[in-house]
C-alpha positions in Angstrom: -12.9 16.4 0.6 -10.3 15.3 -1.9 -8.8 11.8 -1.8 -5.6 10.6 -3.5 -5.0 6.9 -3.3 -1.3 6.1 -3.7 -0.3 2.5 -4.3 3.3 1.4 -4.4 4.2 -2.1 -5.6 6.8 -4.2 -3.8 7.6 -1.6 -1.1 8.4 -2.8 2.4 6.9 -0.4 4.9 9.6 -1.1 7.5 12.1 0.7 5.2 10.1 3.9 5.3 11.0 6.6 7.8 7.4 7.3 8.7 7.1 3.7 10.0 10.4 3.8 11.9 12.8 2.7 9.2 16.3 4.2 9.4 18.3 2.1 6.9 17.3 4.1 3.8 16.6 7.8 3.8 13.0 8.4 2.5 12.5 12.1 2.8 9.8 12.4 0.2 7.7 9.6 1.7 8.2 11.1 5.1 7.0 14.5 3.9 4.0 12.9 2.3 3.2 11.0 5.5 3.3 14.2 7.6 0.6 15.7 5.4 -1.5 12.6 5.1 -3.3 9.9 7.0 -1.0 7.1 7.8 -2.6 3.7 8.4 -0.9 1.3 10.9 -2.9 -1.8 10.0 -3.7 -3.2 6.6 -5.1 -6.7 5.8 -4.6 -7.9 2.2 -7.1 -10.2 0.6 -4.7 -11.2 -2.1 -0.9 -10.9 -1.9 0.2 -11.0 -5.6 0.1 -7.6 -7.2 -2.6 -7.8 -9.9 -5.2 -9.7 -7.8 -4.6 -7.3 -4.8 -5.2 -4.3 -7.0 -8.4 -5.9 -8.3 -9.5 -6.5 -4.7 -8.9 -2.9 -3.8 -10.6 -1.4 -6.9 -13.7 -3.6 -6.9 -14.0 -4.4 -3.1 -14.3 -8.1 -3.9 -11.8 -10.8 -3.0 -11.2 -12.5 -6.3 -7.8 -14.2 -6.2 -9.3 -17.7 -5.7 -11.9 -17.2 -8.4 -10.0 -15.6 -11.2 -6.7 -16.1 -13.0 -3.6 -14.0 -12.5 -3.9 -11.6 -15.5 
């Protein structure tokens, strides 16, 4: 099995066609979603960008214990 982890920064999922958004056409995201697993629920440990990436890559919630950078 091959896995590709795609992470987009500052993207509102409600604007994507695969999640029901109609305001902005997103044909490339919609095509990717048709060929992928789409998750309906996601719970973030840290909301700012860099700490959230650190959480996902290490599996540890670290925003309260480390600085921003």
